[in-house]
C-alpha positions as CSV (number, residue, x, y, z in Angstrom):
1,X,-42.2,5.0,94.0
2,X,-40.1,2.6,91.9
3,X,-41.1,2.4,88.2
4,X,-40.2,-0.6,86.0
5,X,-37.8,0.2,83.2
6,X,-40.7,-1.2,81.0
7,X,-43.3,1.1,82.4
8,X,-43.2,3.1,79.1
9,X,-43.1,0.1,76.8
10,X,-45.9,-0.4,74.4
11,X,-46.6,-3.1,71.9
12,X,-47.7,-1.0,68.9
13,X,-48.4,-3.6,66.3
14,X,-48.7,-7.3,65.6
15,X,-48.5,-8.5,62.0
16,X,-48.8,-12.3,61.7
17,X,-45.8,-13.5,63.7
18,X,-44.1,-10.1,64.0
19,X,-44.4,-7.8,67.1
20,X,-43.4,-4.2,67.1
21,X,-42.6,-2.6,70.5
22,X,-41.8,1.0,71.5
23,X,-39.3,1.0,74.4
24,X,-36.4,3.1,75.6
25,X,-33.0,2.3,74.2
26,X,-31.8,1.4,77.7
27,X,-34.3,-1.3,78.1
28,X,-34.3,-2.7,74.5
29,X,-31.9,-5.5,74.9
30,X,-33.6,-6.8,78.0
31,X,-37.0,-6.6,76.4
32,X,-35.7,-8.5,73.4
33,X,-34.5,-11.3,75.7
34,X,-37.8,-11.5,77.5
35,X,-40.0,-11.4,74.4
36,X,-37.8,-14.0,72.7
37,X,-38.1,-16.3,75.7
38,X,-41.9,-15.9,75.9
39,X,-42.4,-16.5,72.2
40,X,-40.0,-19.5,71.9
41,X,-41.7,-21.2,74.9
42,X,-45.3,-20.1,74.1
43,X,-46.6,-23.7,73.7
44,X,-45.3,-24.9,77.1
45,X,-46.3,-26.4,79.5
46,X,-49.3,-27.6,77.5
47,X,-47.3,-28.8,74.6
48,X,-43.7,-29.8,74.1
49,X,-42.6,-29.3,70.5
50,X,-40.0,-31.7,68.9
51,X,-38.9,-28.8,66.7
52,X,-37.8,-25.7,68.6
53,X,-39.4,-22.4,67.8
54,X,-36.7,-19.9,66.8
55,X,-37.3,-16.2,67.3
56,X,-35.3,-13.5,65.4
57,X,-35.3,-10.1,67.0
58,X,-33.9,-6.8,65.9
59,X,-34.0,-3.2,67.1
60,X,-33.9,0.2,65.3
61,X,-35.2,3.7,65.4
62,X,-38.1,2.7,63.2
63,X,-39.8,-0.5,61.8
64,X,-37.9,-0.2,58.5
65,X,-34.6,0.1,60.2
66,X,-35.3,-2.9,62.5
67,X,-36.8,-5.0,59.8
């Protein structure tokens, strides 16, 4: 049985426009790319914004380190 590299990924917290995920270090960069894309294009296809949404993403061993 093949398991996704995100099978042990959890979104732990959402505070306003911030999301906190727990993911393996091996999958962190790929998850950041996916989450950024989803968030930056969240309004589409219903709405096309004239001003782009820009997402900043960081990683760390804990929230304080990543923040």
